N, C-alpha and C positions, 0 to 999 in steps of 0.2 A: 503493498499499499505506499508505502514511505517513498519507495524508488517511480511506482508512477505516478504521486503525486507530486516530485522534484520534474520528471521529464515530463507531466502537462503545464506545470506551471514554465518551463525555460520557451516550450516550443508556441506558450501563447506570447511570451517577452520575446521570443526572435520574429515569430510571425506577423505584429506589431512596431520590426527595425529599430527595437528597443536594446538599448544596452543595459547592460546590470550597475554601470555606474550612471548614467540617466534616470534609469529607475530609483536606484538610491536616493537622486538629489531630489525625483517627484515624490518620494514618498518617506523621506526622510529618515526609512532602513536602510541601516548600512548594507554596502556590498558584500561585507564576510555572512551575514545573514541571509543575504537574497542568494548568496552560491551556495550557503548552508541548504535553505529551504529548498533548491535546485538539483541538489544531489542526494535529498530526503534525510539529511544528516539532522534530524529531528534535535537529538541531543545538542549539537551546539547553541542552541538558543536559551534564550533566557528562563523561559517557561512557558507550559502549556498554553494557558491562555495567552500567551503573546504572540503564539503560534498563530491560534485563531485570527488573533487584530491584523497579523501581515499579511495573513491569507486575503484577509477581506480587502485590506489595502491596496497589494497588488494588484488583484481583482477590478476592483472600482479605477484605480488609477487607469488598468490596461482595457475598459470598457467591457468587461467581463462579468457574467452573474457568477458572485462566489460559491453558489448551492451546490454546485457538481464539484467542485474542489473542496470543499466541506464537508461532503459524503467521501470521498476519500481518507480528508485528517480524523473523519470520527472511527476509523480502521485502525489509524496509529495509539489510540490510546483506550484504553480500560472503558469500557461503554457506559457505566457509571461518574465517572469520572468528566469524560467530554460532554454527557449531561446536564451535568451540576456546573459546567463552564461556558456550555453555549448559551443554559436558557438563564435571561435576566435575573440578577438576584438581587431582590428587595431589601433594605436596609434595614436589620432590625436591631435592637434595640439590644443593649448588652446588659448582662448584670451587672450592676450596681459596687463599687468596690467597696463594700463593706465587711465581703467574708473575710479579710484578714484581720479587723478591727474586731469580729466574732470572736474569733479563734482566739486570738489577744486574751479576750476579756473571759472565756474558758480557762487558760491558765492561767490567770490570772488569781481568778476564784478559786481554782485548784487548791491553787499556792498558797492563797488565804486559809483555805479550809486546812491543808497540813499545817498551816505552822500554829494555828490555834491548836489545833490537838497536839501536836507538842507540846507548847506550852503549858498545855494544862496538864502534862504528865509531868511536865519536870515541877511546876509548880508541888504538884505534893510530894516531891523528894527534896527538894529545897526550901530551908527555916527563915530565907530569906528572898524575899521579892525585889530586890535592889537591882536584879540585872535584867529579869523578866519584864517582858512586853505585855500589858494588859490587851483583853478582847478587844476594848475601846478605841487603842491604839490601832491596834492591828487595821482595826475595820475602816477607822479614819485613814491610815495609808493604802487600804487595796479601795476604796471611794476616789482617794483624789488619782489612785493610775488608770481607774476605768476611766474617769472624768476627763484624764490625757489622752488617751488611746480615742477619745470620743472628738475631740480637739482637734487631733491631727487627722483623722480622718475625713474630719467636716471644713478641714482648709482648701478653697476653691483652687481645682486644676485645668491651666492651661489647657485651651486644644491645639494642639498641633499636626496640620492636614497636610497631606502628601497627595496629591493629583499625579498620575500617572495615563498618559493617552495610548492607549493600543490601537486607537481608528483616529481620524482628524473630527474635529468637534469643536465646538463654540461655547464659550464659557462664561456666563454676568456672576460676579461673586462681591459679595458684600460680608465683611467681619464686623461684630457688635453694629456699633450705629455709624462706623465709616460711611463714604460716600462708595458706592457702587461701580467694577470697573469692569469692563470687556476684554477677551483675550481668543484670540481659535488658538488650540492646540492641536501639534502634526504627530505621529506617531513615534513614539520617541520623548516628547518633550515630560518635563514636571514641573509641577507646580510646589513651591512649599509657602505655606498660611500659620501663621499663629492669631489665636483670638482669646479674648478673656471669657466668653460663655457661649459663641453663636457665632455659626458661618452660615450664610444662605447661599443659596448655587441655583444658578438658573445655566440648565444643559442643553444643549441645539443636540444633542448624540449623545443619549444618555446610555448606552449601549459599549460607548467608545471609550470608559474612563474606569479607571481603578482608583481606589479608596486607601488611604491608611492614616488613620486617626489615633496620635497618642500610642502607636505599634500596634491598633486590631485592626488588619485590612480586611476592606469590604469589596466586595465583587461589584459590577458592574450595576450605578442605580436603576437600570430602564433597557426596555429593549435595545435593539440594534436601529437606529434611526429616529429614535421614541425623543418628544420634547417634553420634558420636567422643568416645571416651575416650582420655586419657593420649595430647594428641596432643602432642608436646615439639619444640622448637626450641632448639638449641643451636649451636654457631660451627659445626657441622659443616654446616646451610644456609645457608653464606652462598656 
């Protein structure tokens, strides 16, 4: 399948009298990746979803429907993986990062209980309580520690967003309350953004971008060619 896909891509390019160098200039895909595609060496490319984006971009640039080429590409990956990559993935809200805080609280509470039991046994053996901590002191210390964990968990987290283009895509971007700005991304382009709490995107080709929010990777926010307005990212997506 890989060899057949590569040969058909090469025939499509040469049939249009386009060199690899010219195609690379027009699609913003490196000649190294184009050559690897035509040789069927897909392992050289950065990832499966990039392979799909590259094939779509090449076919679009050479005025050829990409569907028959994607059918060949489907046989190059495990079926379940290809279906997941090809379908438009809607962004889902992530789980709030309080699981770690909850775990720390359990450790603190368990530690406090252990210390209280140990202190009680030692108090029975000792004649003096000069070096022992009272249950009230331990409870106070545990309460302060728990409050500190909650304070740390409640600290606002900046949003760091990376946008990767796998197809040509128009974007309008607004971070927090700043004025919006527009750009057109080509295959391989990357944009990095930082916001205090809110990023809003208007996307001309929702299937043409990948998102990375604070290290959490999202698939395309819509289908190939779909226009998505008011696509909002906040801390709830982390």
